[in-house]
C-alpha positions as CSV (number, residue, x, y, z in Angstrom):
1,V,0.0,0.0,0.0
2,S,2.9,2.3,0.7
3,V,4.1,1.8,-2.9
4,M,0.8,3.2,-4.1
5,Q,2.2,6.6,-3.2
6,T,4.6,6.1,-6.1
7,G,1.6,5.4,-8.3
8,F,-0.2,8.5,-7.2
9,A,3.0,10.5,-7.8
10,F,3.4,9.3,-11.4
11,L,-0.3,9.5,-12.2
12,E,-0.4,13.1,-11.0
13,A,2.9,14.1,-12.5
14,G,1.9,12.9,-15.9
15,S,-1.5,14.5,-15.7
16,V,-0.2,18.1,-15.0
17,R,1.7,20.4,-17.3
18,S,5.5,20.1,-17.3
19,K,6.0,23.4,-15.4
20,N,4.3,21.9,-12.3
21,T,5.9,18.4,-12.2
22,T,8.3,19.0,-9.4
23,N,5.6,20.7,-7.3
24,I,3.2,17.8,-7.5
25,I,5.9,15.2,-6.9
26,M,7.1,17.1,-3.9
27,K,3.6,17.0,-2.5
28,N,3.5,13.2,-2.9
29,V,6.8,12.9,-1.1
30,L,5.6,15.0,1.8
31,D,2.3,13.0,1.9
32,L,4.4,10.1,3.3
33,F,6.7,12.2,5.6
34,I,4.3,14.8,7.0
35,G,1.7,12.0,7.2
36,A,4.0,9.8,9.2
37,I,4.7,12.5,11.8
38,M,1.1,13.6,12.1
39,Y,-0.2,10.0,12.4
40,F,2.5,9.2,15.0
41,A,1.6,12.3,17.0
42,I,-2.2,12.4,17.0
43,G,-3.8,10.6,14.0
44,Y,-3.6,7.0,15.2
45,S,-4.6,8.1,18.7
46,F,-7.8,9.8,17.4
47,A,-8.6,6.8,15.2
48,Y,-7.7,3.8,17.4
49,G,-6.7,5.2,20.8
50,K,-8.2,3.2,23.7
51,P,-10.0,4.3,25.7
52,G,-12.2,6.1,23.3
53,N,-15.8,7.1,22.9
54,A,-18.3,6.8,20.0
55,F,-16.8,9.9,18.3
56,I,-13.1,9.8,18.8
57,G,-10.2,7.9,20.4
58,H,-7.9,9.5,23.0
59,N,-4.8,7.5,23.8
60,Y,-1.3,6.5,22.3
61,F,-0.4,10.1,21.5
62,F,3.2,10.1,20.2
63,A,3.1,6.3,20.7
64,T,2.9,6.6,24.5
65,N,0.8,4.7,27.0
66,M,1.0,1.7,24.8
67,D,-0.6,-1.5,25.8
68,E,-1.5,-4.9,24.2
69,N,-4.0,-3.1,21.9
70,F,-1.2,-1.1,20.2
71,T,0.9,-2.8,17.5
72,Y,3.6,-1.3,15.4
73,A,2.3,-3.3,12.4
74,G,-1.2,-1.9,12.9
75,W,0.1,1.6,13.1
76,F,2.0,1.2,9.8
77,F,-0.9,-0.2,7.8
78,Q,-3.3,2.4,9.1
79,Y,-0.7,5.2,8.4
80,V,-0.4,4.4,4.7
81,F,-4.2,4.3,4.5
82,A,-4.3,7.8,6.0
83,A,-1.7,9.1,3.6
84,T,-3.7,7.7,0.7
85,A,-6.9,9.5,1.8
86,S,-5.1,12.8,1.9
87,T,-3.2,12.3,-1.3
88,I,-6.5,12.3,-3.2
89,V,-6.9,16.0,-2.4
90,S,-3.6,17.1,-3.9
91,G,-4.6,15.9,-7.3
92,A,-7.8,17.8,-7.5
93,M,-6.1,21.0,-6.3
94,A,-3.0,20.6,-8.6
95,E,-1.2,23.4,-10.4
96,R,-2.6,26.4,-8.5
97,T,-2.4,25.8,-4.7
98,E,0.1,27.6,-2.5
99,F,2.7,25.1,-1.2
100,T,2.5,26.3,2.4
101,T,-1.2,26.0,2.3
102,Y,-0.9,22.5,1.0
103,M,1.2,21.6,4.1
104,V,-1.4,23.1,6.4
105,Y,-4.4,21.3,5.0
106,F,-2.6,18.0,4.5
107,T,-1.5,18.1,8.2
108,F,-5.1,18.7,9.3
109,L,-6.6,16.0,7.1
110,T,-4.1,13.4,8.1
111,G,-4.1,14.3,11.8
112,F,-7.8,14.9,12.4
113,V,-10.4,14.7,9.6
114,Y,-9.5,11.2,8.4
115,P,-8.7,9.6,11.8
116,V,-12.1,10.6,13.1
117,V,-13.9,8.9,10.2
118,A,-11.7,5.8,10.7
119,H,-12.7,5.7,14.4
120,W,-16.4,5.9,13.5
121,C,-16.2,3.0,11.1
122,W,-13.4,0.7,12.2
123,S,-12.6,1.1,15.9
124,E,-14.4,-1.2,18.4
125,V,-16.5,1.7,19.8
126,G,-17.1,3.9,16.8
127,W,-20.7,4.8,16.4
128,L,-21.0,3.6,12.8
129,K,-19.2,0.3,13.7
130,V,-21.4,-0.5,16.7
131,G,-24.4,1.7,16.5
132,M,-23.8,4.8,18.6
133,G,-21.8,2.9,21.3
134,E,-20.5,-0.5,22.4
135,N,-23.7,-1.5,24.2
136,S,-26.1,0.7,22.2
137,Y,-29.7,-0.1,21.5
138,V,-29.1,-0.2,17.8
139,I,-26.4,-3.0,18.0
140,R,-28.1,-5.0,20.7
141,T,-31.6,-5.1,19.1
142,H,-30.8,-4.8,15.4
143,G,-27.2,-6.0,14.9
144,L,-26.5,-3.1,12.6
145,S,-22.9,-2.3,11.7
146,Y,-21.3,-0.3,9.0
147,I,-20.0,-2.5,6.1
148,D,-16.7,-1.1,4.7
149,Y,-14.0,-3.7,4.6
150,A,-11.2,-1.7,3.1
151,G,-12.4,1.9,2.9
152,S,-14.7,2.8,0.0
153,G,-16.2,5.2,2.5
154,V,-13.5,5.7,5.1
155,V,-10.7,6.4,2.7
156,H,-12.2,7.3,-0.6
157,L,-15.4,9.2,0.3
158,T,-13.3,11.2,2.8
159,G,-10.6,12.0,0.3
160,G,-13.1,12.6,-2.6
161,S,-15.3,14.9,-0.5
162,A,-12.3,17.0,0.7
163,A,-11.0,17.2,-2.9
164,L,-14.4,18.5,-4.1
165,V,-14.4,21.3,-1.6
166,G,-10.8,22.2,-2.3
167,A,-11.4,22.3,-6.1
168,I,-14.5,24.5,-5.6
169,A,-12.7,26.9,-3.2
170,L,-9.7,27.2,-5.5
171,G,-11.6,27.8,-8.7
172,P,-10.5,26.5,-12.1
173,R,-7.0,26.9,-13.5
174,I,-6.4,29.9,-15.8
175,G,-7.7,29.0,-19.3
176,R,-9.5,25.8,-18.2
177,F,-12.9,27.2,-19.3
178,K,-13.4,29.6,-22.2
179,P,-15.4,32.8,-21.9
180,D,-18.4,31.1,-23.4
181,G,-18.3,28.4,-20.8
182,T,-17.0,25.6,-23.0
183,V,-14.2,23.4,-21.8
184,N,-10.6,24.1,-22.9
185,D,-8.4,21.0,-22.7
186,L,-5.2,21.5,-20.6
187,P,-3.5,18.1,-21.2
188,G,-0.9,16.7,-18.9
189,H,2.6,16.7,-20.3
190,T,3.2,12.9,-20.5
191,V,0.7,10.2,-20.8
192,T,3.4,7.6,-20.4
193,V,4.2,8.6,-16.9
194,A,0.6,8.9,-16.0
195,A,0.0,5.3,-17.3
196,L,2.9,4.0,-15.3
197,G,1.3,5.5,-12.2
198,G,-2.0,3.8,-13.1
199,F,-0.3,0.4,-13.4
200,I,1.4,0.8,-10.0
201,L,-2.0,1.7,-8.5
202,F,-3.7,-1.3,-10.0
203,V,-1.2,-3.6,-8.3
204,G,-1.3,-1.6,-5.1
205,F,-5.1,-1.9,-4.8
206,M,-4.6,-5.7,-4.6
207,A,-2.7,-5.1,-1.4
208,F,-5.0,-2.3,-0.3
209,N,-8.0,-4.6,-0.4
210,G,-6.3,-8.0,0.2
211,G,-4.3,-6.7,3.1
212,S,-7.4,-5.4,4.9
213,Q,-7.9,-8.9,6.2
214,L,-5.2,-7.7,8.6
215,S,-3.9,-11.3,9.1
216,I,-2.8,-14.3,7.0
217,S,-2.1,-17.0,9.5
218,N,-5.6,-17.8,10.8
219,P,-7.8,-20.5,9.2
220,G,-9.6,-19.1,6.2
221,D,-7.4,-15.9,5.9
222,G,-5.9,-17.0,2.6
223,N,-9.2,-17.6,1.0
224,V,-10.5,-14.2,2.0
225,V,-7.4,-12.4,0.8
226,A,-7.5,-14.3,-2.5
227,L,-11.2,-13.5,-3.0
228,S,-10.6,-9.9,-2.2
229,V,-7.8,-9.7,-4.8
230,M,-9.8,-11.5,-7.5
231,N,-12.8,-9.2,-7.0
232,T,-10.6,-6.1,-7.0
233,V,-9.2,-7.1,-10.4
234,L,-12.6,-7.8,-11.8
235,G,-14.1,-4.7,-10.5
236,G,-11.3,-2.6,-11.9
237,A,-11.5,-4.4,-15.3
238,S,-15.3,-3.8,-15.7
239,G,-15.0,-0.2,-14.5
240,A,-12.2,0.5,-17.1
241,I,-14.0,-1.1,-20.0
242,V,-17.3,0.6,-19.3
243,A,-15.7,4.1,-18.9
244,M,-13.8,3.6,-22.1
245,L,-16.9,2.7,-24.1
246,V,-19.1,5.3,-22.5
247,Y,-16.6,8.1,-23.2
248,K,-16.3,7.1,-26.9
249,T,-19.9,6.5,-27.6
250,T,-21.3,9.6,-25.9
251,D,-19.0,11.8,-27.9
252,A,-20.0,9.9,-31.1
253,I,-23.7,10.4,-30.3
254,R,-23.1,14.1,-29.8
255,G,-21.4,14.3,-33.2
256,E,-18.1,15.2,-31.7
257,D,-14.7,13.8,-32.3
258,H,-14.6,10.5,-30.4
259,Y,-11.5,8.6,-29.2
260,W,-10.4,5.6,-27.2
261,S,-9.1,7.5,-24.2
262,L,-6.2,5.9,-22.2
263,L,-6.6,8.3,-19.2
264,I,-10.3,7.8,-19.0
265,T,-9.8,4.0,-19.1
266,I,-7.2,4.2,-16.3
267,N,-9.4,6.3,-14.1
268,G,-12.4,4.1,-14.8
269,G,-10.4,1.1,-13.7
270,L,-9.4,3.0,-10.5
271,A,-13.0,3.9,-9.8
272,G,-13.9,0.2,-10.1
273,M,-11.2,-0.8,-7.7
274,V,-12.3,1.9,-5.3
275,S,-15.8,0.5,-5.3
276,M,-14.5,-2.9,-4.4
277,C,-13.0,-1.7,-1.1
278,A,-16.3,-1.9,0.7
279,G,-17.2,-5.5,0.2
280,C,-14.6,-7.4,-1.9
281,N,-14.1,-9.9,0.9
282,D,-17.7,-11.1,1.0
283,M,-19.1,-11.3,-2.5
284,L,-19.0,-13.6,-5.5
285,P,-16.9,-12.5,-8.5
286,W,-20.0,-11.8,-10.7
287,A,-21.1,-9.2,-8.2
288,A,-17.7,-7.6,-8.5
289,V,-18.2,-7.2,-12.2
290,V,-21.7,-5.6,-11.7
291,I,-20.4,-3.2,-9.0
292,G,-17.4,-2.3,-11.1
293,T,-19.6,-1.6,-14.1
294,I,-21.8,0.7,-12.0
295,A,-18.7,2.4,-10.6
296,G,-17.5,3.0,-14.2
297,L,-20.8,4.6,-15.0
298,A,-20.7,6.7,-11.8
299,F,-17.2,7.8,-12.7
300,M,-18.3,9.1,-16.1
301,G,-21.3,10.8,-14.5
302,W,-19.2,12.7,-12.0
303,H,-16.6,13.5,-14.7
304,H,-19.3,15.2,-16.8
305,L,-21.0,16.8,-13.8
306,M,-17.8,18.4,-12.7
307,L,-17.2,19.9,-16.1
308,F,-20.8,21.0,-16.3
309,C,-20.5,22.8,-13.0
310,K,-17.2,24.4,-14.1
311,I,-15.2,22.7,-11.3
312,D,-11.7,22.0,-12.4
313,D,-10.2,18.7,-11.2
314,P,-7.0,17.9,-13.2
315,L,-6.9,14.3,-12.0
316,D,-10.6,13.5,-12.0
317,A,-9.9,12.6,-8.4
318,V,-13.5,13.5,-7.3
319,A,-15.0,11.4,-10.0
320,V,-12.8,8.4,-9.2
321,H,-12.9,8.5,-5.4
322,L,-16.1,10.1,-4.5
323,G,-18.0,8.5,-7.4
324,G,-16.4,5.0,-7.0
325,G,-16.4,5.2,-3.2
326,L,-20.1,6.1,-2.9
327,A,-21.0,3.2,-5.3
328,G,-19.1,0.8,-3.2
329,V,-20.6,1.8,0.1
330,L,-24.2,1.7,-1.2
331,L,-23.8,-1.5,-3.2
332,A,-22.0,-3.7,-0.7
333,P,-25.0,-4.4,1.5
334,I,-26.9,-5.5,-1.6
335,F,-24.4,-8.1,-2.9
336,V,-22.6,-9.5,0.2
337,M,-22.9,-13.2,0.8
338,K,-22.6,-13.3,4.6
339,G,-23.4,-9.7,5.6
340,L,-24.3,-8.9,9.2
341,T,-25.0,-11.3,12.1
342,S,-28.5,-11.5,13.5
343,P,-28.6,-10.8,17.2
344,E,-31.4,-13.4,17.6
345,T,-29.9,-16.4,15.8
346,Q,-26.2,-15.4,15.8
347,Q,-26.2,-16.4,12.1
348,H,-25.2,-14.4,9.0
349,V,-28.2,-12.9,7.3
350,G,-26.6,-12.3,3.9
351,G,-27.2,-9.2,1.7
352,I,-30.4,-8.0,0.1
353,I,-29.9,-10.5,-2.8
354,Y,-28.5,-13.5,-1.0
355,G,-30.5,-13.1,2.2
356,G,-33.5,-10.8,1.8
357,N,-33.6,-10.6,5.6
358,Y,-35.0,-7.3,7.0
359,L,-31.6,-6.8,8.6
360,A,-30.0,-6.7,5.1
361,F,-32.3,-3.9,4.1
362,Q,-31.5,-2.0,7.3
363,S,-27.9,-2.6,6.6
364,F,-28.3,-0.7,3.3
365,G,-29.9,2.2,5.3
366,W,-27.1,2.2,7.8
367,N,-24.4,2.3,5.1
368,L,-26.4,5.2,3.5
369,L,-26.3,7.0,6.8
370,G,-22.6,6.3,7.1
371,A,-22.0,7.8,3.6
372,V,-24.0,10.9,4.5
373,A,-22.2,11.3,7.8
374,I,-18.7,10.9,6.2
375,I,-19.5,13.4,3.4
376,G,-21.1,15.8,5.8
377,W,-18.3,15.7,8.3
378,T,-15.6,16.1,5.6
379,V,-17.4,18.8,3.7
380,A,-18.1,20.8,6.8
381,I,-14.5,20.7,8.1
382,S,-13.0,21.2,4.7
383,T,-15.2,24.2,4.0
384,L,-14.0,25.8,7.2
385,L,-10.4,24.9,6.4
386,F,-10.3,26.0,2.7
387,G,-12.8,28.8,3.2
388,S,-10.7,30.5,5.9
389,M,-7.6,30.1,3.8
390,K,-9.4,31.7,0.8
391,L,-10.6,34.6,2.9
392,L,-7.0,35.1,4.2
393,G,-5.8,35.1,0.6
394,V,-3.3,32.2,1.1
395,L,-5.1,29.4,-0.7
396,R,-4.1,30.1,-4.3
397,V,-0.9,31.3,-6.0
398,S,-0.9,34.6,-7.9
399,E,-1.8,34.7,-11.6
400,A,1.8,35.4,-12.6
401,D,3.1,32.4,-10.6
402,E,0.4,30.1,-12.0
403,L,1.2,31.1,-15.6
404,R,5.0,30.7,-15.1
405,G,4.7,27.4,-13.3
406,L,5.2,26.3,-9.7
407,D,8.4,24.3,-10.2
408,E,10.7,27.3,-10.6
409,I,8.8,29.7,-8.4
410,K,8.3,27.5,-5.4
411,H,11.1,24.9,-5.7
412,G,13.9,26.3,-8.0
413,E,14.1,22.8,-9.4
414,P,12.2,22.5,-12.7
415,A,11.6,18.9,-13.8
416,Y,12.9,19.7,-17.3
417,P,15.4,22.5,-16.9
418,I,16.3,24.3,-20.1
419,K,19.9,24.6,-19.0
420,S,20.3,20.8,-19.2
421,Y,19.6,21.0,-22.9
422,S,21.4,24.2,-23.7
423,D,24.8,22.6,-24.7
424,Q,23.0,20.5,-27.3
């Protein structure tokens, strides 16, 4: 999962213009390093600190007061998940964000916004995990629990929602939309590098989802990991194919030039894999194909909606992660095989298709509530964060700096320095 940061770095670098390559790679480097310090200091404590309440954890700050519940391996796996969630935002806000502002918002997202969501959904006392408390009425009488095995909601809805707010607050890049409102293409400088990032992310998602079993030595672990990997591959495949076909056919129907887009295909595949995170451990492979297909359609819907609303997202990060994540959270309770456990019989009730039990339908409602809560929390905090930065005038670089490019202005290290070619 840590190597996925390489995939994000290449995908983002290839998708921006050459004058901003160093800037976006620098952000991906700091995603790992700032994320490590913040998750060590407070992030893991807010997410999994024991004792904790239904809202937030509060122990293990700076890896202190450790007990048998704290494991170094657990810290590392959860840290790279936190870094992934925050990396999503940098892609949507690429090419026009102040670098110091990036460090501030990334610190806040990794240290507080994401850990609180993780606590709600994955800790033993989080309200979405156990129904408003460990001995709550909801869990005792209904057996409800939020279904999100590897983070369609926890990681991707959180990152996608923050990315949406950030892109809106920043406004589009100079020249992205023409005066008449039509879209002006601002292509990235190298499809090759972007594709390399996509390939790395495809492999990384197998670890992202398969590794969420969190163990491999117990009976049955191997089967769950293998099923998760297989479903992840199938979901990504169907999402990619659907996005590719929809992109070409819709342009053809409108009478426009129509192409087989590599970047759309890559992002459609990523959206399909994102949708698999919620339930890939507990569904048959045919269901993965169905969910991946829906995620591919959702990705294309969000892609066009963002352009229609004049919201500039250079990486299509919102369409991939918010669109794919929401599809995964809502579809998992429908297609899971085992699903939740009935408090009366202590037996699995299945999903809506495989069980039809009233608890399966309630599970869909609980996941819907979880999605609304995650989006609401992230949007509210992100609006305060980005809105205050915008009011202070520190969110976006100046027009002159944006036109010149951030590599030279902010880093003094252009990715492709003219001097290196001058003697030729």
